[in-house]
C-alpha positions as a Python dict, from the first residue, in 0.01 Angstrom:
ca = {
    (1, 'M'): (0, 0, 0),
    (2, 'D'): (-328, -131, 151),
    (3, 'D'): (-351, -390, -112),
    (4, 'V'): (3, -512, -4),
    (5, 'T'): (-71, -527, 343),
    (6, 'S'): (-390, -731, 283),
    (7, 'D'): (-214, -985, 76),
    (8, 'S'): (45, -1040, 321),
    (9, 'E'): (-220, -1112, 600),
    (10, 'T'): (-370, -1326, 371),
    (11, 'D'): (-72, -1552, 338),
    (12, 'S'): (-25, -1519, 739),
    (13, 'T'): (-382, -1658, 795),
    (14, 'E'): (-356, -1941, 582),
    (15, 'E'): (-67, -2015, 697),
    (16, 'I'): (-205, -1987, 1025),
    (17, 'D'): (-462, -2233, 940),
    (18, 'A'): (-224, -2487, 743),
    (19, 'H'): (-103, -2560, 1093),
    (20, 'A'): (-402, -2521, 1301),
    (21, 'L'): (-505, -2810, 1042),
    (22, 'I'): (-182, -3035, 1085),
    (23, 'T'): (-159, -3032, 1488),
    (24, 'T'): (-548, -3139, 1487),
    (25, 'L'): (-462, -3454, 1283),
    (26, 'Y'): (-234, -3498, 1525),
    (27, 'S'): (-203, -3783, 1792),
    (28, 'D'): (30, -3950, 2056),
    (29, 'Q'): (8, -4321, 1899),
    (30, 'R'): (152, -4458, 2245),
    (31, 'K'): (-142, -4382, 2399),
    (32, 'T'): (-398, -4571, 2199),
    (33, 'K'): (-407, -4966, 2261),
    (34, 'S'): (-384, -5204, 1998),
    (35, 'E'): (-483, -5535, 1953),
    (36, 'E'): (-330, -5805, 1703),
    (37, 'G'): (-491, -5924, 1469),
    (38, 'N'): (-777, -5704, 1468),
    (39, 'G'): (-619, -5469, 1249),
    (40, 'T'): (-879, -5438, 916),
    (41, 'R'): (-1239, -5581, 982),
    (42, 'N'): (-1501, -5634, 694),
    (43, 'K'): (-1884, -5486, 729),
    (44, 'Q'): (-1975, -5884, 808),
    (45, 'E'): (-1747, -5876, 1079),
    (46, 'Y'): (-1847, -5545, 1202),
    (47, 'A'): (-2213, -5653, 1201),
    (48, 'L'): (-2119, -5964, 1377),
    (49, 'L'): (-1966, -5812, 1651),
    (50, 'V'): (-2260, -5507, 1702),
    (51, 'N'): (-2522, -5770, 1713),
    (52, 'G'): (-2343, -6001, 1968),
    (53, 'L'): (-2297, -5644, 2155),
    (54, 'E'): (-2664, -5596, 2129),
    (55, 'K'): (-2776, -5938, 2261),
    (56, 'D'): (-2597, -5935, 2506),
    (57, 'F'): (-2699, -5646, 2627),
    (58, 'V'): (-3067, -5788, 2570),
    (59, 'K'): (-3006, -6050, 2791),
    (60, 'K'): (-2844, -5847, 3115),
    (61, 'K'): (-3221, -5640, 3025),
    (62, 'M'): (-3441, -5949, 3053),
    (63, 'K'): (-3241, -6045, 3411),
    (64, 'N'): (-3313, -5758, 3510),
    (65, 'Y'): (-3702, -5780, 3395),
    (66, 'E'): (-3726, -6112, 3541),
    (67, 'K'): (-3550, -6035, 3908),
    (68, 'A'): (-3828, -5716, 3886),
    (69, 'I'): (-4093, -5956, 3766),
    (70, 'A'): (-4001, -6156, 4109),
    (71, 'V'): (-4034, -5871, 4306),
    (72, 'E'): (-4356, -5778, 4194),
    (73, 'A'): (-4509, -6120, 4233),
    (74, 'K'): (-4351, -6129, 4565),
    (75, 'H'): (-4498, -5798, 4649),
    (76, 'K'): (-4852, -5915, 4532),
    (77, 'R'): (-4885, -6222, 4728),
    (78, 'Q'): (-4788, -6030, 5023),
    (79, 'T'): (-5062, -5764, 4943),
    (80, 'Q'): (-5296, -6050, 4892),
    (81, 'Q'): (-5225, -6254, 5185),
    (82, 'E'): (-5264, -5891, 5412),
    (83, 'M'): (-5614, -5854, 5161),
    (84, 'N'): (-5738, -6260, 5318),
    (85, 'E'): (-5652, -6169, 5674),
    (86, 'L'): (-5813, -5821, 5658),
    (87, 'Q'): (-6112, -6008, 5520),
    (88, 'R'): (-6138, -6241, 5796),
    (89, 'D'): (-6097, -6046, 6070),
    (90, 'M'): (-6425, -5836, 5904),
    (91, 'K'): (-6588, -6134, 5913),
}
């Protein structure tokens, strides 16, 4: 009797697993955006796309660094002026 019930439990478990697999692979295509003409890309096109994105990212970082350098240079000039004034006051 135990063998019969264990076989039926295994069958129901397999059905549940198969059903879970099907539901996890389902997606609503209406929610995804698709661009026309960009259906398939080869490795070279993806490499160019990634390189372009990295190039833009590096350009943004360079602009931020340039701004930070300018701010630090201004701060350095102000500090140097203050030091010069303090040295004149000491004399």
